[in-house]
Backbone as a ProteinNet text record, in pm:
[ID]
protein_1_A
[PRIMARY]
MTRLTPTTSAFPLVTGIVAAAALSGAAVLAVLNSGCDEPGAYRSNDGVVELIGGCLKSDDLPVSPRHPTDVRPLGSNEPAMER
[TERTIARY]
3732.3	3837.4	3935.8	3954.7	4062	4170.3	4300.9	4428.6	4554.5	4623	4695	4807.9	4830.5	4990.4	4940	5024.8	5011.3	4955.9	4872.5	4848	4910	4951.1	5047.3	4958.5	4841.8	4761.3	4796.7	4764.3	4797.4	4667.2	4558.5	4446.3	4473.9	4472.8	4496.7	4554.5	4651.8	4760.3	4687.6	4641.7	4506.1	4426.5	4370.4	4281.2	4278.7	4394.9	4503.5	4536.2	4523.5	4612.9	4465.4	4381.6	4285.2	4177	4191	4118.4	4215.9	4322.2	4407.4	4422.4	4353.8	4316	4283	4127.5	4008.4	3999.9	4078.5	4038.6	4129.4	4237.5	4329.6	4266.5	4189.8	4130.4	4031.8	3941.8	3798.7	3900.8	3985.9	4053.1	4092.2	4102.1	4173.8	4034.9	3938.3	3827.2	3813.1	3764.7	3711	3802.3	3938.5	4005.2	3973.6	3986.2	3921.4	3828.2	3725.2	3551.3	3563.9	3628.9	3617.1	3535.9	3561.6	3496.1	3575.9	3709.9	3780.8	3848.5	3842.2	3901.8	4110.9	4057.5	4205.1	4231.8	4320.6	4378.3	4443.5	4460.6	4554.9	4654.8	4739.7	4877.4	4879.5	4995.8	5035.1	5125.3	5127.6	5225	5265.3	5420.4	5445.6	5443.9	5384.9	5399.1	5428.8	5528.6	5548.2	5519.3	5577	5628.2	5508.3	5364.9	5244.4	5204.3	5230.1	5141.6	5012.1	5026.2	4870.9	4844.8	4682.8	4609.6	4572.5	4612.9	4589.6	4521.3	4403.7	4362.5	4240.9	4218.6	4156.3	4042.5	3880.6	3779	3714.5	3760.1	3689.4	3747.5	3579.5	3538.7	3525.3	3551	3567.3	3412.9	3293.2	3172.4	3135.1	3258	3253.3	3318.8	3376.1	3457.9	3357.3	3386.2	3246	3334.3	3210.5	3267.3	3249.9	3402	3383.9	3321.7	3271	3201.1	3324	3358.8	3443.6	3400	3531.9	3489.4	3495.7	3432.8	3393.7	3533.2	3530.7	3644.2	3677.7	3557.4	3569.6	3544.8	3619.6	3644.3	3601.6	3544.7	3530.4	3562.1	3664.5	3671.9	3531.5	3505.5	3414.1	3427.6	3299.1	3215.6	3280	3374.6	3413.6	3356.3	3330.2	3294.9	3366.4	3479.6	3605.7	3558.4	3588.9	3530.5	3601.7	3596.6	3627.8	3725.1	3820.9	3957.4	3978.3	4023.4	4061.3	4142.9	4122.4	4211.2	4306.7
3343.5	3277.3	3440.9	3472.7	3552.1	3514.6	3571.8	3541.4	3517.6	3489.4	3477.6	3579.3	3532	3636.9	3783.3	3880.2	3948.1	4061.2	4144.4	4150.2	4264.6	4199.6	4292.6	4431.8	4445.6	4527	4659.2	4778.9	4895.8	4962.7	4893.4	4936.7	4982.2	4861.9	4916.7	5056.4	5077.7	5167	5333.5	5275.7	5437.5	5464.1	5357.3	5386	5450.9	5407.7	5444.7	5629.3	5613.3	5761.4	5840.2	5805.1	5874.6	5911.6	5861.8	5863.6	5924.3	5929.1	6068.3	6158.5	6176	6297.3	6352.2	6278.1	6327.7	6406.3	6279.5	6294.6	6477.9	6447.5	6602.7	6722.1	6687.4	6808.3	6848.5	6768.5	6820.4	6855.2	6782	6901.5	7082.1	7098.8	7190.7	7252.5	7229	7267.8	7302.3	7247.2	7297	7350.4	7403.3	7456.6	7625.2	7601.8	7765.3	7799.9	7727.4	7758.6	7772.5	7770.8	7773.1	7878	7987.3	8112.4	8197.7	8203.9	8222.5	8318.5	8517.5	8544.4	8606.7	8584.7	8613	8428.5	8389	8255.4	8252.4	8368.7	8370.7	8377.5	8375.3	8346.1	8346.1	8217	8160.7	8266.7	8345.5	8436.2	8386.8	8384.2	8349	8504	8516.4	8598.6	8565.3	8604.2	8546.6	8470	8383.1	8255.9	8114.8	8181.8	8112.9	8142.9	8045.9	8065.5	8064.3	8187.9	8222.3	8251.4	8194.2	8214.5	8374	8419.6	8597.7	8576.2	8640.4	8672.2	8525	8468.4	8358.7	8363.2	8289.9	8273.8	8224.6	8169.4	8092	8227.1	8218.9	8271.5	8254.3	8292.9	8186.2	8133.6	8211.8	8110.8	8018	7988	7868.8	7706.3	7763.9	7660.7	7596.8	7507.6	7432.4	7476.2	7488.8	7510.1	7410.4	7320.3	7216.8	7246.3	7179	7251.3	7210.1	7265.8	7278.7	7199.7	7122.3	7051.7	7106.9	6988.9	7088.7	7059.6	7192.5	7166.7	7118.1	7076.6	6983.7	6849.7	6785.3	6615	6527.5	6443.9	6367.3	6236.2	6161.5	5993.8	5897.1	5833.8	5738.4	5707.3	5664	5593.7	5629.9	5765.9	5818	5963	5937.2	6102.3	6201.3	6193.4	6306.1	6393.5	6535.8	6643.3	6663.5	6752.3	6701.5	6816.5	6760.4	6787.3	6914.4	7016.1	7142.5	7058.5	7127.3	7080.1	7151.6
-12213.7	-12125.4	-12146.1	-12009	-12003.1	-12044.1	-12108.1	-12128	-11980.9	-11948.5	-11874.9	-11901.7	-12053.7	-12104.9	-12157.9	-12158.7	-12165.5	-12304.5	-12320.8	-12495.2	-12504	-12666.8	-12720.1	-12790	-12801.2	-12868.4	-12774.7	-12848.7	-12826.9	-12730.8	-12755.7	-12697.1	-12533.1	-12447	-12327.7	-12322.8	-12338.9	-12346.7	-12348.7	-12496.9	-12576.9	-12455.4	-12403.7	-12300.9	-12188.1	-12170.7	-12023.8	-12025.2	-12157	-12183.1	-12236.4	-12288.2	-12290.3	-12150.8	-12078.5	-11945.4	-11841.6	-11847.9	-11778.3	-11853.2	-11939.8	-12013.5	-11974.4	-11980	-11946.2	-11775.6	-11700	-11541.8	-11558.6	-11618.6	-11582.9	-11669.9	-11730.9	-11819.7	-11705	-11680.7	-11551	-11429.9	-11428.4	-11264.2	-11299	-11433.9	-11467.2	-11487.4	-11546.8	-11569.9	-11418.4	-11289.6	-11175.8	-11108.9	-11117.1	-11103.2	-11153.2	-11287.8	-11298.6	-11281.5	-11292.3	-11216.7	-11069.5	-10989.4	-10872.7	-10804.8	-10895.9	-10862.5	-10744.7	-10743.1	-10602.7	-10731.6	-10703	-10769.4	-10692.4	-10560.3	-10503.9	-10452.3	-10465.8	-10386.8	-10271.8	-10250.2	-10102.8	-10064.5	-9989.1	-9969.3	-9821.7	-9815.2	-9673.3	-9627.4	-9509.5	-9476.1	-9295.1	-9240.8	-9164.5	-9090.7	-8967.7	-8857.5	-8722.7	-8660.1	-8534.7	-8461.6	-8582	-8569.4	-8630.6	-8652.3	-8657	-8817.1	-8901	-9033.8	-9058.9	-9140.9	-9151.5	-9264.5	-9363.6	-9466.9	-9502.6	-9533.7	-9592.8	-9736	-9686.7	-9846.7	-9893.1	-9974.4	-10034.3	-10010.4	-10057.2	-10015.3	-9964.5	-9823.9	-9749.3	-9596	-9569.6	-9453.2	-9312.9	-9233.3	-9055.5	-9059.5	-9136.3	-9088.1	-9204.5	-9267.7	-9340.9	-9269.3	-9177.4	-9070.3	-8998.2	-8969.5	-8887.8	-8720.6	-8646	-8499.6	-8409.6	-8326	-8259.8	-8100.3	-8044.8	-7897.1	-7813.7	-7710.8	-7601.9	-7536.4	-7475.8	-7368.5	-7251.3	-7141.2	-7052.3	-6938.8	-6851.6	-6816	-6669.1	-6640	-6510.8	-6499.3	-6508.1	-6559.1	-6402.3	-6404.2	-6297.1	-6339	-6277.6	-6299.9	-6296.6	-6369.9	-6367.6	-6235.2	-6178.7	-6091.9	-5922.7	-5939.5	-5785.9	-5726.4	-5618.8	-5552.5	-5508.9	-5608.2	-5577.2	-5618.9	-5610.1	-5686.7	-5807.9	-5866.7	-6033.5	-6023.4	-6134	-6108.7	-6244.4	-6271.6	-6340.2	-6430.5	-6589.1	-6695.9	-6718.4
[MASK]
+++++++++++++++++++++++++++++++++++++++++++++++++++++++++++++++++++++++++++++++++++

């Protein structure tokens, strides 16, 4: 049966600290082993912020399809509207 009163043992505290330390260590190892020699930097150029350098290439980014420019209201015979 579960207790409805708070426990006074240190076991929950110790397990929480151990879990936090393990997750923090895993995060540090993931960053160190990411394989990127140059992390890149953000630079402002004519009011636009750009990422200069880094390991990301334009081929890595997904390309979204362009929307058609002729939009016709459903159920009408009107000519298509230009956007």
